N, CA, C and O atoms as a printed pandas DataFrame, in Angstrom:
     atom_number atom_name residue_name chain_id  residue_number  x_coord  y_coord  z_coord
0              1         N          UNK        A               1  -38.280   35.803  110.811
1              2        CA          UNK        A               1  -38.222   34.758  109.803
2              3         C          UNK        A               1  -37.612   33.463  110.362
3              4         O          UNK        A               1  -38.181   32.382  110.214
4              5         N          UNK        A               2  -36.451   33.594  111.003
5              6        CA          UNK        A               2  -35.783   32.394  111.510
6              7         C          UNK        A               2  -36.619   31.712  112.592
7              8         O          UNK        A               2  -36.624   30.484  112.681
8              9         N          UNK        A               3  -37.320   32.480  113.407
9             10        CA          UNK        A               3  -38.160   31.880  114.450
10            11         C          UNK        A               3  -39.268   31.022  113.863
11            12         O          UNK        A               3  -39.588   29.966  114.409
12            13         N          UNK        A               4  -39.855   31.461  112.761
13            14        CA          UNK        A               4  -40.911   30.651  112.150
14            15         C          UNK        A               4  -40.341   29.383  111.516
15            16         O          UNK        A               4  -41.027   28.363  111.448
16            17         N          UNK        A               5  -39.103   29.441  111.056
17            18        CA          UNK        A               5  -38.472   28.262  110.459
18            19         C          UNK        A               5  -38.026   27.250  111.513
19            20         O          UNK        A               5  -37.999   26.049  111.247
20            21         N          UNK        A               6  -37.682   27.722  112.687
21            22        CA          UNK        A               6  -37.143   26.825  113.719
22            23         C          UNK        A               6  -38.125   26.551  114.853
23            24         O          UNK        A               6  -37.760   25.921  115.846
24            25         N          UNK        A               7  -39.343   27.008  114.720
25            26        CA          UNK        A               7  -40.335   26.874  115.791
26            27         C          UNK        A               7  -40.486   25.430  116.269
27            28         O          UNK        A               7  -40.627   25.186  117.468
28            29         N          UNK        A               8  -40.459   24.498  115.363
29            30        CA          UNK        A               8  -40.655   23.089  115.711
30            31         C          UNK        A               8  -39.372   22.267  115.552
31            32         O          UNK        A               8  -39.439   21.046  115.417
32            33         N          UNK        A               9  -38.236   22.906  115.566
33            34        CA          UNK        A               9  -36.964   22.214  115.331
34            35         C          UNK        A               9  -36.603   21.234  116.437
35            36         O          UNK        A               9  -35.831   20.301  116.216
36            37         N          UNK        A              10  -37.156   21.442  117.625
37            38        CA          UNK        A              10  -36.772   20.543  118.711
38            39         C          UNK        A              10  -37.249   19.113  118.470
39            40         O          UNK        A              10  -36.588   18.168  118.900
40            41         N          UNK        A              11  -38.378   18.937  117.794
41            42        CA          UNK        A              11  -38.888   17.579  117.560
42            43         C          UNK        A              11  -37.954   16.762  116.666
43            44         O          UNK        A              11  -37.558   15.668  117.070
44            45         N          UNK        A              12  -37.582   17.233  115.474
45            46        CA          UNK        A              12  -36.634   16.435  114.688
46            47         C          UNK        A              12  -35.261   16.336  115.352
47            48         O          UNK        A              12  -34.562   15.339  115.171
48            49         N          UNK        A              13  -34.868   17.349  116.113
49            50        CA          UNK        A              13  -33.589   17.269  116.825
50            51         C          UNK        A              13  -33.633   16.163  117.870
51            52         O          UNK        A              13  -32.693   15.377  117.992
52            53         N          UNK        A              14  -34.726   16.107  118.623
53            54        CA          UNK        A              14  -34.869   15.049  119.629
54            55         C          UNK        A              14  -34.945   13.679  118.970
55            56         O          UNK        A              14  -34.365   12.714  119.468
56            57         N          UNK        A              15  -35.657   13.591  117.856
57            58        CA          UNK        A              15  -35.771   12.308  117.149
58            59         C          UNK        A              15  -34.405   11.849  116.649
59            60         O          UNK        A              15  -34.045   10.681  116.794
60            61         N          UNK        A              16  -33.654   12.765  116.064
61            62        CA          UNK        A              16  -32.337   12.408  115.529
62            63         C          UNK        A              16  -31.380   11.986  116.636
63            64         O          UNK        A              16  -30.671   10.989  116.504
64            65         N          UNK        A              17  -31.362   12.741  117.720
65            66        CA          UNK        A              17  -30.408   12.433  118.786
66            67         C          UNK        A              17  -30.829   11.238  119.629
67            68         O          UNK        A              17  -29.975   10.513  120.138
68            69         N          UNK        A              18  -32.118   11.023  119.782
69            70        CA          UNK        A              18  -32.559    9.880  120.584
70            71         C          UNK        A              18  -32.332    8.562  119.857
71            72         O          UNK        A              18  -32.098    7.533  120.491
72            73         N          UNK        A              19  -32.399    8.589  118.542
73            74        CA          UNK        A              19  -32.262    7.365  117.746
74            75         C          UNK        A              19  -30.948    6.651  118.021
75            76         O          UNK        A              19  -30.928    5.426  118.140
76            77         N          UNK        A              20  -29.860    7.386  118.123
77            78        CA          UNK        A              20  -28.560    6.743  118.329
78            79         C          UNK        A              20  -28.516    5.997  119.663
79            80         O          UNK        A              20  -27.898    4.936  119.756
80            81         N          UNK        A              21  -29.163    6.539  120.689
81            82        CA          UNK        A              21  -29.153    5.875  121.995
82            83         C          UNK        A              21  -30.089    4.671  122.017
83            84         O          UNK        A              21  -29.742    3.620  122.555
84            85         N          UNK        A              22  -31.261    4.823  121.439
85            86        CA          UNK        A              22  -32.227    3.715  121.408
86            87         C          UNK        A              22  -31.658    2.540  120.616
87            88         O          UNK        A              22  -31.675    1.403  121.089
88            89         N          UNK        A              23  -31.158    2.811  119.419
89            90        CA          UNK        A              23  -30.614    1.731  118.586
90            91         C          UNK        A              23  -29.351    1.130  119.181
91            92         O          UNK        A              23  -29.124   -0.074  119.064
92            93         N          UNK        A              24  -28.528    1.953  119.817
93            94        CA          UNK        A              24  -27.327    1.436  120.462
94            95         C          UNK        A              24  -27.695    0.487  121.602
95            96         O          UNK        A              24  -27.073   -0.562  121.768
96            97         N          UNK        A              25  -28.700    0.857  122.380
97            98        CA          UNK        A              25  -29.155   -0.020  123.460
98            99         C          UNK        A              25  -29.714   -1.327  122.938
99           100         O          UNK        A              25  -29.420   -2.395  123.474
100          101         N          UNK        A              26  -30.522   -1.242  121.888
101          102        CA          UNK        A              26  -31.109   -2.452  121.297
102          103         C          UNK        A              26  -30.021   -3.356  120.728
103          104         O          UNK        A              26  -30.091   -4.578  120.866
104          105         N          UNK        A              27  -29.016   -2.759  120.089
105          106        CA          UNK        A              27  -27.943   -3.580  119.514
106          107         C          UNK        A              27  -27.140   -4.282  120.604
107          108         O          UNK        A              27  -26.613   -5.371  120.380
108          109         N          UNK        A              28  -27.044   -3.674  121.766
109          110        CA          UNK        A              28  -26.342   -4.325  122.876
110          111         C          UNK        A              28  -27.097   -5.571  123.340
111          112         O          UNK        A              28  -26.479   -6.557  123.741
112          113         N          UNK        A              29  -28.420   -5.530  123.286
113          114        CA          UNK        A              29  -29.229   -6.695  123.675
114          115         C          UNK        A              29  -28.998   -7.839  122.695
115          116         O          UNK        A              29  -28.856   -8.993  123.100
116          117         N          UNK        A              30  -28.962   -7.517  121.412
117          118        CA          UNK        A              30  -28.832   -8.566  120.394
118          119         C          UNK        A              30  -27.426   -9.155  120.322
119          120         O          UNK        A              30  -27.239  -10.236  119.764
120          121         N          UNK        A              31  -26.447   -8.467  120.872
121          122        CA          UNK        A              31  -25.074   -8.987  120.890
122          123         C          UNK        A              31  -24.511   -8.825  122.302
123          124         O          UNK        A              31  -23.437   -8.254  122.493
124          125         N          UNK        A              32  -25.242   -9.329  123.274
125          126        CA          UNK        A              32  -24.929   -9.072  124.681
126          127         C          UNK        A              32  -23.538   -9.572  125.069
127          128         O          UNK        A              32  -22.743   -8.819  125.631
128          129         N          UNK        A              33  -23.244  -10.831  124.774
129          130        CA          UNK        A              33  -21.955  -11.401  125.189
130          131         C          UNK        A              33  -20.782  -10.713  124.504
131          132         O          UNK        A              33  -19.755  -10.458  125.133
132          133         N          UNK        A              34  -20.931  -10.413  123.215
133          134        CA          UNK        A              34  -19.864   -9.737  122.485
134          135         C          UNK        A              34  -19.622   -8.342  123.050
135          136         O          UNK        A              34  -18.479   -7.912  123.204
136          137         N          UNK        A              35  -20.704   -7.645  123.357
137          138        CA          UNK        A              35  -20.577   -6.296  123.901
138          139         C          UNK        A              35  -19.979   -6.328  125.300
139          140         O          UNK        A              35  -19.206   -5.445  125.672
140          141         N          UNK        A              36  -20.337   -7.343  126.071
141          142        CA          UNK        A              36  -19.771   -7.494  127.408
142          143         C          UNK        A              36  -18.256   -7.700  127.311
143          144         O          UNK        A              36  -17.494   -7.128  128.091
144          145         N          UNK        A              37  -17.831   -8.512  126.359
145          146        CA          UNK        A              37  -16.406   -8.717  126.129
146          147         C          UNK        A              37  -15.705   -7.437  125.700
147          148         O          UNK        A              37  -14.563   -7.187  126.086
148          149         N          UNK        A              38  -16.391   -6.629  124.900
149          150        CA          UNK        A              38  -15.846   -5.342  124.452
150          151         C          UNK        A              38  -15.622   -4.421  125.651
151          152         O          UNK        A              38  -14.575   -3.781  125.754
152          153         N          UNK        A              39  -16.591   -4.352  126.547
153          154        CA          UNK        A              39  -16.436   -3.533  127.756
154          155         C          UNK        A              39  -15.240   -4.006  128.570
155          156         O          UNK        A              39  -14.420   -3.204  129.020
156          157         N          UNK        A              40  -15.153   -5.309  128.752
157          158        CA          UNK        A              40  -14.079   -5.878  129.559
158          159         C          UNK        A              40  -12.716   -5.656  128.916
159          160         O          UNK        A              40  -11.719   -5.513  129.623
160          161         N          UNK        A              41  -12.658   -5.624  127.593
161          162        CA          UNK        A              41  -11.399   -5.353  126.897
162          163         C          UNK        A              41  -10.887   -3.944  127.192
163          164         O          UNK        A              41   -9.689   -3.679  127.083
164          165         N          UNK        A              42  -11.789   -3.048  127.565
165          166        CA          UNK        A              42  -11.408   -1.683  127.922
166          167         C          UNK        A              42  -11.259   -1.506  129.434
167          168         O          UNK        A              42  -11.145   -0.385  129.928
168          169         N          UNK        A              43  -11.262   -2.631  130.165
169          170        CA          UNK        A              43  -11.053   -2.585  131.597
170          171         C          UNK        A              43  -12.285   -2.262  132.419
171          172         O          UNK        A              43  -12.178   -1.975  133.612
172          173         N          UNK        A              44  -13.454   -2.306  131.797
173          174        CA          UNK        A              44  -14.695   -2.042  132.521
174          175         C          UNK        A              44  -15.347   -3.359  132.917
175          176         O          UNK        A              44  -15.268   -4.334  132.170
176          177         N          UNK        A              45  -15.990   -3.404  134.078
177          178        CA          UNK        A              45  -16.654   -4.650  134.478
178          179         C          UNK        A              45  -17.856   -4.945  133.589
179          180         O          UNK        A              45  -18.644   -4.055  133.271
180          181         N          UNK        A              46  -17.982   -6.197  133.199
181          182        CA          UNK        A              46  -19.060   -6.614  132.310
182          183         C          UNK        A              46  -20.448   -6.396  132.874
183          184         O          UNK        A              46  -21.408   -6.244  132.119
184          185         N          UNK        A              47  -20.567   -6.377  134.212
185          186        CA          UNK        A              47  -21.896   -6.194  134.804
186          187         C          UNK        A              47  -22.481   -4.810  134.514
187          188         O          UNK        A              47  -23.674   -4.592  134.728
188          189         N          UNK        A              48  -21.669   -3.884  134.034
189          190        CA          UNK        A              48  -22.182   -2.550  133.686
190          191         C          UNK        A              48  -23.022   -2.556  132.412
191          192         O          UNK        A              48  -23.730   -1.591  132.125
192          193         N          UNK        A              49  -22.942   -3.640  131.655
193          194        CA          UNK        A              49  -23.649   -3.671  130.374
194          195         C          UNK        A              49  -25.165   -3.578  130.530
195          196         O          UNK        A              49  -25.804   -2.804  129.817
196          197         N          UNK        A              50  -25.747   -4.335  131.433
197          198        CA          UNK        A              50  -27.213   -4.316  131.584
198          199         C          UNK        A              50  -27.733   -2.936  131.981
199          200         O          UNK        A              50  -28.661   -2.441  131.342
200          201         N          UNK        A              51  -27.173   -2.289  133.015
201          202        CA          UNK        A              51  -27.687   -0.958  133.339
202          203         C          UNK        A              51  -27.399    0.080  132.257
203          204         O          UNK        A              51  -28.188    1.003  132.052
204          205         N          UNK        A              52  -26.280   -0.068  131.571
205          206        CA          UNK        A              52  -25.968    0.858  130.478
206          207         C          UNK        A              52  -26.969    0.702  129.348
207          208         O          UNK        A              52  -27.434    1.690  128.781
208          209         N          UNK        A              53  -27.298   -0.541  129.023
209          210        CA          UNK        A              53  -28.276   -0.816  127.970
210          211         C          UNK        A              53  -29.635   -0.229  128.326
211          212         O          UNK        A              53  -30.270    0.434  127.506
212          213         N          UNK        A              54  -30.072   -0.476  129.549
213          214        CA          UNK        A              54  -31.362    0.069  129.999
214          215         C          UNK        A              54  -31.342    1.592  129.976
215          216         O          UNK        A              54  -32.309    2.226  129.554
216          217         N          UNK        A              55  -30.239    2.176  130.430
217          218        CA          UNK        A              55  -30.119    3.636  130.436
218          219         C          UNK        A              55  -30.225    4.204  129.031
219          220         O          UNK        A              55  -30.966    5.160  128.799
220          221         N          UNK        A              56  -29.487    3.619  128.090
221          222        CA          UNK        A              56  -29.519    4.137  126.717
222          223         C          UNK        A              56  -30.925    4.078  126.127
223          224         O          UNK        A              56  -31.384    5.042  125.515
224          225         N          UNK        A              57  -31.599    2.965  126.307
225          226        CA          UNK        A              57  -32.945    2.820  125.732
226          227         C          UNK        A              57  -33.935    3.758  126.423
227          228         O          UNK        A              57  -34.673    4.481  125.754
228          229         N          UNK        A              58  -33.954    3.750  127.746
229          230        CA          UNK        A              58  -34.926    4.566  128.479
230          231         C          UNK        A              58  -34.657    6.061  128.327
231          232         O          UNK        A              58  -35.589    6.845  128.144
232          233         N          UNK        A              59  -33.392    6.456  128.401
233          234        CA          UNK        A              59  -33.064    7.876  128.228
234          235         C          UNK        A              59  -33.358    8.317  126.794
235          236         O          UNK        A              59  -33.837    9.428  126.570
236          237         N          UNK        A              60  -33.072    7.451  125.832
237          238        CA          UNK        A              60  -33.385    7.767  124.440
238          239         C          UNK        A              60  -34.875    7.949  124.222
239          240         O          UNK        A              60  -35.297    8.882  123.538
240          241         N          UNK        A              61  -35.673    7.063  124.799
241          242        CA          UNK        A              61  -37.133    7.182  124.673
242          243         C          UNK        A              61  -37.650    8.439  125.372
243          244         O          UNK        A              61  -38.530    9.124  124.852
244          245         N          UNK        A              62  -37.103    8.739  126.548
245          246        CA          UNK        A              62  -37.515    9.952  127.269
246          247         C          UNK        A              62  -37.190   11.198  126.449
247          248         O          UNK        A              62  -37.993   12.128  126.376
248          249         N          UNK        A              63  -36.020   11.209  125.842
249          250        CA          UNK        A              63  -35.640   12.343  124.993
250          251         C          UNK        A              63  -36.584   12.456  123.801
251          252         O          UNK        A              63  -37.002   13.555  123.435
252          253         N          UNK        A              64  -36.913   11.335  123.205
253          254        CA          UNK        A              64  -37.791   11.322  122.035
254          255         C          UNK        A              64  -39.164   11.915  122.343
255          256         O          UNK        A              64  -39.678   12.732  121.579
256          257         N          UNK        A              65  -39.749   11.506  123.453
257          258        CA          UNK        A              65  -41.101   11.982  123.779
258          259         C          UNK        A              65  -41.099   13.303  124.538
259          260         O          UNK        A              65  -42.158   13.864  124.819
260          261         N          UNK        A              66  -39.918   13.796  124.867
261          262        CA          UNK        A              66  -39.835   15.072  125.556
262          263         C          UNK        A              66  -40.181   14.993  127.024
263          264         O          UNK        A              66  -40.839   15.888  127.555
264          265         N          UNK        A              67  -39.747   13.934  127.692
265          266        CA          UNK        A              67  -39.983   13.777  129.127
266          267         C          UNK        A              67  -38.715   14.161  129.880
267          268         O          UNK        A              67  -37.668   13.538  129.702
268          269         N          UNK        A              68  -38.810   15.182  130.717
269          270        CA          UNK        A              68  -37.645   15.675  131.477
270          271         C          UNK        A              68  -36.465   15.941  130.543
271          272         O          UNK        A              68  -35.324   15.595  130.851
272          273         N          UNK        A              69  -36.751   16.546  129.422
273          274        CA          UNK        A              69  -35.776   16.720  128.344
274          275         C          UNK        A              69  -34.490   17.388  128.801
275          276         O          UNK        A              69  -33.401   16.920  128.471
276          277         N          UNK        A              70  -34.599   18.455  129.542
277          278        CA          UNK        A              70  -33.396   19.197  129.926
278          279         C          UNK        A              70  -32.473   18.340  130.790
279          280         O          UNK        A              70  -31.258   18.348  130.591
280          281         N          UNK        A              71  -33.032   17.610  131.736
281          282        CA          UNK        A              71  -32.219   16.756  132.610
282          283         C          UNK        A              71  -31.638   15.573  131.837
283          284         O          UNK        A              71  -30.451   15.267  131.945
284          285         N          UNK        A              72  -32.488   14.922  131.064
285          286        CA          UNK        A              72  -32.048   13.752  130.291
286          287         C          UNK        A              72  -30.944   14.153  129.314
287          288         O          UNK        A              72  -29.940   13.451  129.188
288          289         N          UNK        A              73  -31.127   15.274  128.629
289          290        CA          UNK        A              73  -30.127   15.728  127.656
290          291         C          UNK        A              73  -28.797   16.018  128.340
291          292         O          UNK        A              73  -27.739   15.699  127.797
292          293         N          UNK        A              74  -28.842   16.612  129.512
293          294        CA          UNK        A              74  -27.613   16.918  130.240
294          295         C          UNK        A              74  -26.886   15.641  130.658
295          296         O          UNK        A              74  -25.668   15.541  130.510
296          297         N          UNK        A              75  -27.625   14.675  131.174
297          298        CA          UNK        A              75  -27.016   13.403  131.585
298          299         C          UNK        A              75  -26.477   12.654  130.368
299          300         O          UNK        A              75  -25.381   12.094  130.420
300          301         N          UNK        A              76  -27.238   12.639  129.274
301          302        CA          UNK        A              76  -26.761   11.974  128.055
302          303         C          UNK        A              76  -25.520   12.659  127.496
303          304         O          UNK        A              76  -24.634   11.987  126.968
304          305         N          UNK        A              77  -25.444   13.975  127.602
305          306        CA          UNK        A              77  -24.247   14.686  127.136
306          307         C          UNK        A              77  -23.024   14.221  127.925
307          308         O          UNK        A              77  -21.978   13.935  127.342
308          309         N          UNK        A              78  -23.153   14.146  129.237
309          310        CA          UNK        A              78  -22.049   13.657  130.059
310          311         C          UNK        A              78  -21.685   12.220  129.732
311          312         O          UNK        A              78  -20.507   11.885  129.613
312          313         N          UNK        A              79  -22.690   11.376  129.589
313          314        CA          UNK        A              79  -22.485    9.972  129.223
314          315         C          UNK        A              79  -21.738    9.864  127.893
315          316         O          UNK        A              79  -20.831    9.044  127.748
316          317         N          UNK        A              80  -22.119   10.688  126.935
317          318        CA          UNK        A              80  -21.521   10.648  125.605
318          319         C          UNK        A              80  -20.060   11.084  125.636
319          320         O          UNK        A              80  -19.229   10.508  124.935
320          321         N          UNK        A              81  -19.743   12.087  126.434
321          322        CA          UNK        A              81  -18.349   12.522  126.566
322          323         C          UNK        A              81  -17.525   11.433  127.248
323          324         O          UNK        A              81  -16.401   11.151  126.831
324          325         N          UNK        A              82  -18.074   10.827  128.287
325          326        CA          UNK        A              82  -17.352    9.751  128.977
326          327         C          UNK        A              82  -17.095    8.585  128.026
327          328         O          UNK        A              82  -15.990    8.042  128.008
328          329         N          UNK        A              83  -18.094    8.191  127.238
329          330        CA          UNK        A              83  -17.875    7.081  126.302
330          331         C          UNK        A              83  -16.832    7.448  125.254
331          332         O          UNK        A              83  -16.062    6.591  124.822
332          333         N          UNK        A              84  -16.800    8.701  124.844
333          334        CA          UNK        A              84  -15.768    9.137  123.891
334          335         C          UNK        A              84  -14.385    8.992  124.511
335          336         O          UNK        A              84  -13.460    8.493  123.871
336          337         N          UNK        A              85  -14.247    9.429  125.752
337          338        CA          UNK        A              85  -12.948    9.375  126.428
338          339         C          UNK        A              85  -12.504    7.945  126.720
339          340         O          UNK        A              85  -11.307    7.658  126.700
340          341         N          UNK        A              86  -13.441    7.052  126.989
341          342        CA          UNK        A              86  -13.089    5.666  127.317
342          343         C          UNK        A              86  -12.823    4.840  126.062
343          344         O          UNK        A              86  -11.833    4.111  126.002
344          345         N          UNK        A              87  -13.698    4.947  125.058
345          346        CA          UNK        A              87  -13.650    4.026  123.926
346          347         C          UNK        A              87  -13.008    4.582  122.657
347          348         O          UNK        A              87  -12.663    3.806  121.766
348          349         N          UNK        A              88  -12.839    5.877  122.549
349          350        CA          UNK        A              88  -12.383    6.451  121.277
350          351         C          UNK        A              88  -11.212    7.410  121.449
351          352         O          UNK        A              88  -11.167    8.453  120.796
352          353         N          UNK        A              89  -10.279    7.078  122.305
353          354        CA          UNK        A              89   -9.171    7.992  122.567
354          355         C          UNK        A              89   -7.893    7.658  121.798
355          356         O          UNK        A              89   -6.868    8.311  121.996
356          357         N          UNK        A              90   -7.939    6.666  120.939
357          358        CA          UNK        A              90   -6.772    6.307  120.128
358          359         C          UNK        A              90   -6.747    7.189  118.883
359          360         O          UNK        A              90   -7.226    6.788  117.822
360          361         N          UNK        A              91   -6.190    8.388  119.016
361          362        CA          UNK        A              91   -6.209    9.348  117.918
362          363         C          UNK        A              91   -5.267    8.976  116.774
363          364         O          UNK        A              91   -5.317    9.594  115.710
364          365         N          UNK        A              92   -4.411    7.975  116.979
365          366        CA          UNK        A              92   -3.576    7.496  115.877
366          367         C          UNK        A              92   -4.429    6.754  114.851
367          368         O          UNK        A              92   -4.060    6.657  113.681
368          369         N          UNK        A              93   -5.557    6.239  115.292
369          370        CA          UNK        A              93   -6.513    5.556  114.421
370          371         C          UNK        A              93   -7.543    6.589  113.962
371          372         O          UNK        A              93   -8.317    7.108  114.767
372          373         N          UNK        A              94   -7.542    6.881  112.664
373          374        CA          UNK        A              94   -8.419    7.930  112.147
374          375         C          UNK        A              94   -9.892    7.646  112.438
375          376         O          UNK        A              94  -10.645    8.571  112.740
376          377         N          UNK        A              95  -10.312    6.393  112.353
377          378        CA          UNK        A              95  -11.704    6.052  112.638
378          379         C          UNK        A              95  -12.059    6.378  114.092
379          380         O          UNK        A              95  -13.138    6.903  114.366
380          381         N          UNK        A              96  -11.158    6.070  115.015
381          382        CA          UNK        A              96  -11.405    6.377  116.425
382          383         C          UNK        A              96  -11.454    7.887  116.664
383          384         O          UNK        A              96  -12.237    8.367  117.483
384          385         N          UNK        A              97  -10.622    8.620  115.952
385          386        CA          UNK        A              97  -10.648   10.082  116.063
386          387         C          UNK        A              97  -11.994   10.626  115.572
387          388         O          UNK        A              97  -12.571   11.519  116.192
388          389         N          UNK        A              98  -12.485   10.087  114.465
389          390        CA          UNK        A              98  -13.789   10.504  113.931
390          391         C          UNK        A              98  -14.901   10.153  114.915
391          392         O          UNK        A              98  -15.800   10.961  115.148
392          393         N          UNK        A              99  -14.848    8.956  115.494
393          394        CA          UNK        A              99  -15.864    8.539  116.465
394          395         C          UNK        A              99  -15.830    9.443  117.705
395          396         O          UNK        A              99  -16.875    9.797  118.252
396          397         N          UNK        A             100  -14.626    9.809  118.138
397          398        CA          UNK        A             100  -14.490   10.718  119.273
398          399         C          UNK        A             100  -15.152   12.059  118.961
399          400         O          UNK        A             100  -15.941   12.569  119.756
400          401         N          UNK        A             101  -14.828   12.620  117.810
401          402        CA          UNK        A             101  -15.392   13.915  117.423
402          403         C          UNK        A             101  -16.904   13.833  117.230
403          404         O          UNK        A             101  -17.622   14.782  117.546
404          405         N          UNK        A             102  -17.391   12.706  116.713
405          406        CA          UNK        A             102  -18.838   12.499  116.569
406          407         C          UNK        A             102  -19.510   12.541  117.935
407          408         O          UNK        A             102  -20.552   13.177  118.099
408          409         N          UNK        A             103  -18.921   11.871  118.908
409          410        CA          UNK        A             103  -19.493   11.885  120.255
410          411         C          UNK        A             103  -19.499   13.292  120.847
411          412         O          UNK        A             103  -20.463   13.690  121.501
412          413         N          UNK        A             104  -18.433   14.033  120.620
413          414        CA          UNK        A             104  -18.368   15.402  121.139
414          415         C          UNK        A             104  -19.428   16.267  120.459
415          416         O          UNK        A             104  -20.050   17.105  121.112
416          417         N          UNK        A             105  -19.641   16.075  119.160
417          418        CA          UNK        A             105  -20.680   16.828  118.444
418          419         C          UNK        A             105  -22.069   16.472  118.972
419          420         O          UNK        A             105  -22.907   17.356  119.153
420          421         N          UNK        A             106  -22.315   15.196  119.219
421          422        CA          UNK        A             106  -23.601   14.776  119.788
422          423         C          UNK        A             106  -23.793   15.418  121.161
423          424         O          UNK        A             106  -24.880   15.901  121.479
424          425         N          UNK        A             107  -22.745   15.422  121.966
425          426        CA          UNK        A             107  -22.834   16.051  123.289
426          427         C          UNK        A             107  -23.167   17.535  123.153
427          428         O          UNK        A             107  -23.934   18.075  123.951
428          429         N          UNK        A             108  -22.597   18.191  122.154
429          430        CA          UNK        A             108  -22.918   19.602  121.920
430          431         C          UNK        A             108  -24.386   19.807  121.598
431          432         O          UNK        A             108  -25.013   20.726  122.123
432          433         N          UNK        A             109  -24.938   18.964  120.745
433          434        CA          UNK        A             109  -26.363   19.044  120.430
434          435         C          UNK        A             109  -27.226   18.768  121.648
435          436         O          UNK        A             109  -28.260   19.407  121.844
436          437         N          UNK        A             110  -26.802   17.821  122.457
437          438        CA          UNK        A             110  -27.544   17.509  123.681
438          439         C          UNK        A             110  -27.507   18.675  124.665
439          440         O          UNK        A             110  -28.490   18.940  125.356
440          441         N          UNK        A             111  -26.380   19.366  124.727
441          442        CA          UNK        A             111  -26.305   20.537  125.602
442          443         C          UNK        A             111  -27.256   21.634  125.138
443          444         O          UNK        A             111  -27.832   22.348  125.959
444          445         N          UNK        A             112  -27.419   21.768  123.830
445          446        CA          UNK        A             112  -28.413   22.731  123.329
446          447         C          UNK        A             112  -29.822   22.323  123.749
447          448         O          UNK        A             112  -30.625   23.173  124.134
448          449         N          UNK        A             113  -30.126   21.036  123.677
449          450        CA          UNK        A             113  -31.435   20.568  124.149
450          451         C          UNK        A             113  -31.578   20.765  125.657
451          452         O          UNK        A             113  -32.670   21.053  126.148
452          453         N          UNK        A             114  -30.481   20.612  126.385
453          454        CA          UNK        A             114  -30.531   20.857  127.828
454          455         C          UNK        A             114  -30.866   22.317  128.108
455          456         O          UNK        A             114  -31.500   22.630  129.116
456          457         N          UNK        A             115  -30.447   23.193  127.232
457          458        CA          UNK        A             115  -30.753   24.618  127.391
458          459         C          UNK        A             115  -32.187   24.941  126.983
459          460         O          UNK        A             115  -32.881   25.686  127.676
460          461         N          UNK        A             116  -32.628   24.383  125.861
461          462        CA          UNK        A             116  -33.939   24.766  125.314
462          463         C          UNK        A             116  -35.084   23.902  125.810
463          464         O          UNK        A             116  -36.227   24.359  125.839
464          465         N          UNK        A             117  -34.808   22.671  126.200
465          466        CA          UNK        A             117  -35.882   21.760  126.580
466          467         C          UNK        A             117  -36.642   21.280  125.358
467          468         O          UNK        A             117  -36.093   21.217  124.258
468          469         N          UNK        A             118  -37.904   20.944  125.558
469          470        CA          UNK        A             118  -38.752   20.427  124.476
470          471         C          UNK        A             118  -40.030   21.253  124.424
471          472         O          UNK        A             118  -41.067   20.825  124.932
472          473         N          UNK        A             119  -39.966   22.432  123.816
473          474        CA          UNK        A             119  -41.129   23.323  123.851
474          475         C          UNK        A             119  -42.312   22.879  122.991
475          476         O          UNK        A             119  -43.427   23.355  123.203
476          477         N          UNK        A             120  -42.102   21.989  122.037
477          478        CA          UNK        A             120  -43.205   21.572  121.162
478          479         C          UNK        A             120  -43.303   20.055  121.097
479          480         O          UNK        A             120  -42.304   19.349  121.232
480          481         N          UNK        A             121  -44.508   19.571  120.891
481          482        CA          UNK        A             121  -44.765   18.144  120.692
482          483         C          UNK        A             121  -44.015   17.278  121.699
483          484         O          UNK        A             121  -43.228   16.411  121.321
484          485         N          UNK        A             122  -44.262   17.518  122.964
485          486        CA          UNK        A             122  -43.548   16.767  123.989
486          487         C          UNK        A             122  -44.467   16.428  125.146
487          488         O          UNK        A             122  -45.530   17.025  125.318
488          489         N          UNK        A             123  -44.038   15.468  125.927
489          490        CA          UNK        A             123  -44.759   15.094  127.138
490          491         C          UNK        A             123  -44.846   16.295  128.069
491          492         O          UNK        A             123  -45.879   16.528  128.697
492          493         N          UNK        A             124  -43.758   17.056  128.155
493          494        CA          UNK        A             124  -43.735   18.229  129.026
494          495         C          UNK        A             124  -44.770   19.257  128.592
495          496         O          UNK        A             124  -45.440   19.858  129.431
496          497         N          UNK        A             125  -44.901   19.460  127.302
497          498        CA          UNK        A             125  -45.858   20.431  126.773
498          499         C          UNK        A             125  -47.283   19.965  127.058
499          500         O          UNK        A             125  -48.144   20.776  127.400
500          501         N          UNK        A             126  -47.534   18.667  126.921
501          502        CA          UNK        A             126  -48.859   18.109  127.183
502          503         C          UNK        A             126  -49.198   18.192  128.668
503          504         O          UNK        A             126  -50.332   18.498  129.035
504          505         N          UNK        A             127  -48.216   17.921  129.517
505          506        CA          UNK        A             127  -48.445   17.930  130.963
506          507         C          UNK        A             127  -48.599   19.345  131.510
507          508         O          UNK        A             127  -49.272   19.550  132.521
508          509         N          UNK        A             128  -47.980   20.322  130.849
509          510        CA          UNK        A             128  -48.013   21.717  131.304
510          511         C          UNK        A             128  -48.458   22.634  130.176
511          512         O          UNK        A             128  -47.638   23.384  129.646
512          513         N          UNK        A             129  -49.738   22.599  129.787
513          514        CA          UNK        A             129  -50.173   23.410  128.641
514          515         C          UNK        A             129  -50.076   24.896  128.903
515          516         O          UNK        A             129  -50.407   25.699  128.031
């Protein structure tokens, strides 16, 4: 019973998890200077913004279409944990604590995708029928 209910669960899971990276990357483009200042306020060099933006958008799109899903999900999980540790470690601030836990939860979902891959409706499935 559960297998028939979850047979296609990877598609909405990939769509849900990829959306946060795609939209985050796009928002960085629309507020580039402000985001660069935000990075620098945390002691990171501003030049990291362009490659980070490209990574978020491209990795998000790859996850969405199911291209190299297991690898992309694993790298995104690591990226998400690192961003949690860098930007959301002020646990005295309840909002930052929630953001930290949200990132850890997203990383957990990504690790599940790294384990399962994209068995349905994916580039991988089309390329390897």
